[in-house]
N, C-alpha and C positions, 0 to 999 in steps of 0.2 A: 500679222500673227495669227488670224482668225485659220481654225482648223491645223494648226501645228501642235503633233504633241510634244509632252515633256519629256525630254533625254533620260534614259533609263539609267544615267550615271545620278540623278538626283536621288536615287533611291537612299542613298547614306543619310541624306538630309531629312527624309520626307518618309520613313521608316513605316509611320503610323498609317500611308494613304498608299489607294493604289495607283502608282504614277499614271499607269494607261486612263485612267479616269480624270486626271486632273485639268481643269482648264487653265492654259496659262494665262488668259486676260481674267477672267473671273476669279482666281485663286491666287492670282499676282502680291496680294499685300503677303498671302501666308506663305507665299513658295520664297518669294525674297527675304521674311523675315526668319523661316527656317535656314533659308542656306547662308545666311550673315549669321545665325547664332552658332551652326552646327558643321557647315561645308569645308570642303578640303579644298585646299589649292584651286583644282582643275573644278571643281563646283565653281567655285567663286570666278576665276576666269570664263566658265561656260553663261554664268548667271549675267556676265555685263556682256554677252552676244545677244542675248534674248532680250534684257531690259535696258532701256537707256538709263546712263547716270539719274537724269533728273527724276526719272522713276523709283529709282532706289532711293535716292536724296527724301524723296516726298514719305517712304514708308519708316526710312528712321528717324526725318522730322516727326513722324504722327505716330508716335509707336503705340501698338495694343498693349493693352493693358496686361502687367504680370508674365508676358513671355520672353523677355530678354533676362539675360545673362547679364551682370552688371559690368564686368569685365570688356563685354563682347561691344554693348551700346556703348560704353565709354570710348572704346577704340573706334569705333563708328562714327560717332559724334563728333570725334577728332579728324580723323580720316577725311570725313566729308565737309567740315567747318559748318557744323550743325549747331545752335545754341538750343539747349531744351530747358523751360524754368522746369525749377526742383522739384516742382510735384507732379508736372509731367514724367522727368526721370523718373522720379521716385515710384510711379504706380505701374511705368511699364519694366521694374523689375520683376524678376521670379523671385519669390519667396515661399517657402513654407511658414513663413509667419502670417497671420491674418493682417489685413491690412485696417487701416482705420475708414 
């Protein structure tokens, strides 16, 4: 994967990034999270050609704090058969309300 450029088709999901500057390996967690949260069907299919199912599962199983839409995280945990502890799940959900 080293040296491969991220396809420009991901611009929709990664609107706040310069696509040509994103490192596919170094920024893997951000790319996967953003595409799962915001991606189109075509972007999701493309994501699966770049990353393995295990890499995608790992990102969902260890969700970053405050960046996931609740319905999206719920969907992917069901689809990928991942069980998250309630506190991990709740911390991962994007919210305008302050967290404890």
